N, C-alpha and C positions, 0 to 999 in steps of 0.2 A: 289484779293486774300484776304482771311480773316486771321487775326492774330490767329484765333482759330486753324488753321492748323499747327502753329509753334510747333515744338517739340525741346525743349532745350536739347542739348547734350554737351554743354560747348566747342564747336568747334570754332576756329578762322575763318576757312573757311568752310562754310556750304552751303547746297542747299537753295533754296528760302523758304523752310519750316523748316530749322534748322537741317536737317538730314545730315549724312556724304555724301560728294560728290562722285559721281560715277566716277572712274578713266577714263573710256572711254569718259565720257562727258568732263572732264577736258582736256584730250588730244585733243579732237575735238575743244574745245574753244581756247586752246592754239595755235593749228595749224592754226585756222582761224585768230587769232590775228597777227601771223607772216607771213601770206601767201604772203603779198606784200613786204616783206623784200628782198632787193636785194642780190643775191648770196646765198639765203637760200632755200633749198628744204624742205618746211614745212611738207611734208609727212614723212620725216625722223626724224623730231625733236619732242621731248617730253619735258615737264617741267624739267625732269631730266638733260637734256643737259645744262640747266642754272647752275645747281650745278657744273657740270664738267667744264663749262666755268669759273665759279667763282674760282675754285681751280686752273685752268690753269693760269688765270690772276694774282692771288696772287703769284703763284710759279714763273712765268715769271718775276715778279718784285721783286723777292728775299725775300719774306716773309718766315721766318723760318718755317720748317715743323711743329713744335710744335704749332705755332700760327694758321696755316692753319687747323690743326687737331682740335684745340679748336673751331675755327669759324664754322666748319662744324658739330660740335657736336659729334666727336668721342672721345672715352674714352682713346685712345692711338694713337700714331703715326703709330703703326703697322697696324691698320685698314685703316688709310688714305693711307699709302704706298701700301697696298694690293688692295684697291679699285681704287685708282687714280694713279697707277704706271706711266702711260703714261703722265698724267698731271703734276706730280711733278718731272719729270726727271730734269728740269733745277735747282731745288733746290738741288737735290742730286748731280748733276754734278757740281754745284757751290761749294759744300762742298769738292768734290774730287779734284777739281782744287786748292782750298785753301790748302788742305793737301799736294798736290804735291809741291806747292809753299813753304810751311813751311819746307818741308824736302828736297828741291832741293840741298842744300849745305851741306848735312850731310856726304858726301864722304871725306871731308877734315880731 
């Protein structure tokens, strides 16, 4: 391949000639890369699942929602909550448990 074919687009991830990646090619290469992973149906996975897994792992380990939101590049926690509601449930549930604990003895 000749370097004359390269077209600079300022991309971090680019095709062999510098142009934007085709999403279907990215999915195909990703699925090929994970096809031998045990317990994974590669036909149902896309690179997007990595992002959801990232949020889930952070949430499961107690990272505050604000930090998760910042790490995934959201401008507010509302976006993170709306998009990743299922994945952040442990963080929200942890907060609810803490509130219950704080107010459990207020009847006295």
